[in-house]
C-alpha positions as CSV (number, residue, x, y, z in Angstrom):
1,M,89.3,16.7,88.0
2,K,91.6,14.1,86.5
3,T,89.4,11.3,87.8
4,T,86.3,12.7,86.1
5,T,88.2,13.1,82.8
6,S,89.5,9.6,83.0
7,K,86.0,8.2,83.7
8,S,84.6,10.3,80.8
9,K,87.3,9.0,78.5
10,L,86.6,5.5,79.6
11,A,82.9,5.9,79.1
12,I,83.5,7.3,75.6
13,Y,85.8,4.5,74.6
14,S,83.4,1.9,76.0
15,L,80.6,3.5,74.0
16,R,82.7,3.5,70.8
17,F,83.6,-0.2,71.3
18,A,80.0,-1.1,72.0
19,L,78.9,0.7,68.8
20,F,81.7,-0.9,66.8
21,A,80.8,-4.4,68.1
22,T,77.1,-3.9,67.4
23,C,77.8,-2.9,63.9
24,L,80.0,-5.9,63.3
25,F,77.6,-8.4,65.0
26,P,75.3,-8.9,62.0
27,F,78.3,-9.9,59.8
28,F,79.2,-12.6,62.4
29,C,75.7,-13.9,62.3
30,L,75.8,-14.3,58.6
31,A,79.1,-16.2,58.5
32,Q,79.3,-20.0,58.0
33,A,80.4,-22.3,60.8
34,G,83.9,-22.2,59.3
35,Q,83.8,-25.6,57.7
36,W,84.3,-26.4,54.1
37,T,83.0,-29.6,52.4
38,W,84.3,-31.0,49.2
39,M,81.0,-31.9,47.3
40,H,82.0,-32.9,43.8
41,G,84.8,-32.7,41.3
42,T,88.5,-33.4,41.0
43,K,91.3,-32.5,43.4
44,V,93.6,-31.6,40.6
45,T,94.5,-27.9,40.3
46,G,93.9,-26.6,36.8
47,S,91.6,-29.3,35.7
48,L,89.8,-28.9,32.4
49,A,86.0,-29.3,32.0
50,T,84.3,-32.6,31.4
51,Y,81.2,-31.6,29.4
52,G,79.2,-34.7,28.7
53,S,75.9,-34.1,26.8
54,E,74.3,-30.7,26.9
55,T,71.6,-30.3,29.6
56,I,72.2,-33.8,31.0
57,F,73.3,-34.2,34.6
58,D,76.0,-36.8,35.0
59,P,78.5,-37.7,37.8
60,A,81.4,-37.4,35.3
61,N,80.6,-33.8,34.4
62,N,82.7,-31.0,35.9
63,P,83.4,-27.4,34.9
64,S,87.0,-26.3,34.6
65,G,88.9,-24.9,37.6
66,L,88.1,-21.2,37.0
67,Y,89.1,-17.7,38.1
68,E,86.8,-14.7,37.8
69,A,83.8,-16.7,36.7
70,C,80.3,-15.4,37.0
71,Q,78.3,-17.4,39.5
72,W,74.9,-17.3,41.1
73,T,72.4,-19.5,43.0
74,D,68.8,-19.6,41.7
75,T,65.7,-19.7,43.9
76,S,65.7,-23.5,43.7
77,G,69.1,-23.6,45.4
78,K,71.0,-24.7,42.2
79,F,74.4,-23.1,41.5
80,W,75.2,-21.7,38.1
81,L,78.7,-21.0,36.7
82,F,79.4,-19.0,33.5
83,G,82.8,-18.2,31.9
84,G,86.0,-17.5,33.7
85,I,89.7,-18.0,33.2
86,D,91.2,-21.4,33.5
87,S,94.7,-22.1,34.9
88,Y,96.2,-21.9,31.3
89,G,94.9,-18.3,30.8
90,N,92.2,-19.3,28.4
91,I,88.8,-17.6,28.7
92,N,85.8,-19.8,28.8
93,G,82.2,-19.2,27.6
94,D,80.5,-22.3,28.9
95,L,77.5,-22.4,31.3
96,F,77.3,-25.1,33.9
97,E,74.6,-25.9,36.5
98,Y,75.1,-27.8,39.8
99,D,72.3,-29.5,41.5
100,P,73.2,-30.2,45.1
101,T,70.2,-32.6,45.6
102,I,71.9,-35.1,43.2
103,N,75.5,-33.8,43.6
104,Q,76.0,-33.5,39.8
105,W,76.9,-30.9,37.2
106,A,75.4,-30.4,33.8
107,W,76.8,-28.4,30.9
108,M,73.7,-26.3,30.0
109,N,74.9,-24.1,27.1
110,G,77.7,-22.0,25.7
111,S,80.8,-23.0,23.8
112,S,83.1,-25.8,25.0
113,V,85.9,-24.1,22.9
114,V,88.1,-21.7,24.9
115,N,88.5,-18.1,23.7
116,D,85.5,-18.5,21.5
117,P,84.3,-15.2,19.9
118,G,80.7,-16.3,20.2
119,N,77.9,-16.0,17.6
120,Y,75.7,-13.0,18.0
121,G,73.5,-13.6,14.9
122,T,71.2,-10.9,13.8
123,Q,70.2,-8.3,16.4
124,G,66.7,-8.9,17.6
125,V,66.4,-12.3,16.0
126,P,66.6,-15.2,18.5
127,L,68.3,-18.4,17.2
128,L,69.5,-21.5,19.0
129,A,72.8,-21.0,17.2
130,N,73.4,-17.7,19.0
131,Y,75.6,-17.7,22.1
132,P,77.8,-15.2,24.0
133,P,81.5,-15.0,23.6
134,S,84.0,-16.3,26.2
135,R,84.1,-13.9,29.2
136,S,85.7,-13.2,32.5
137,H,86.6,-10.4,34.9
138,G,83.8,-8.5,36.5
139,M,80.7,-10.1,35.0
140,A,77.6,-9.2,37.1
141,S,74.9,-11.7,37.9
142,W,71.6,-11.7,39.8
143,T,68.4,-13.7,40.2
144,D,65.0,-11.9,40.3
145,K,61.8,-13.0,42.1
146,Q,60.7,-15.0,39.0
147,N,64.0,-17.0,39.1
148,V,65.2,-15.3,35.9
149,S,69.0,-15.1,36.1
150,S,71.4,-12.7,34.3
C-alpha cells in the first residue's frame, strides 16, 4: 500500500510542477536576452535635463535622470517620457520623445521649470499657453490603435 501512495504522491507533485512550469513558460518567452545597451545620455547619476529647442531632435538633448516618470512607446517605436522626480527631489513636468532610429531626444512640450504649478487656462478652451503641472508617482499611460497617447 505504501508503494502506491508514494507513487500517487509523486504523480501529484510531478503534475503540480508541470502545471507550474507551464504557467511560467510564457513569461520566460517574453523576457529579453538579459543584455542591456547604453543608447544615449550621460553616465552621471542625477544629471539634469538638456532641453535644446522645443520639438527639435538634437544629440545634445537629454531628459533628467528621473524616478516615477510616466513613460510609453508609441506605435512608431518612439519612446516618450513625462514628468518624474529628479535626484534632488524636484518634480518635473517636461515631455521628451526619444527616436531610436536617430538615437536622439527632443523636448516636445511642458515646462523646463521644476515644481511648476502648470497653466490650466479656461476649462474647455484650448490654448498653446496651457500645460499640465509637474507630476510624478503613479501616472498612468497608454497608446491606442490610432497612436494617441495619454
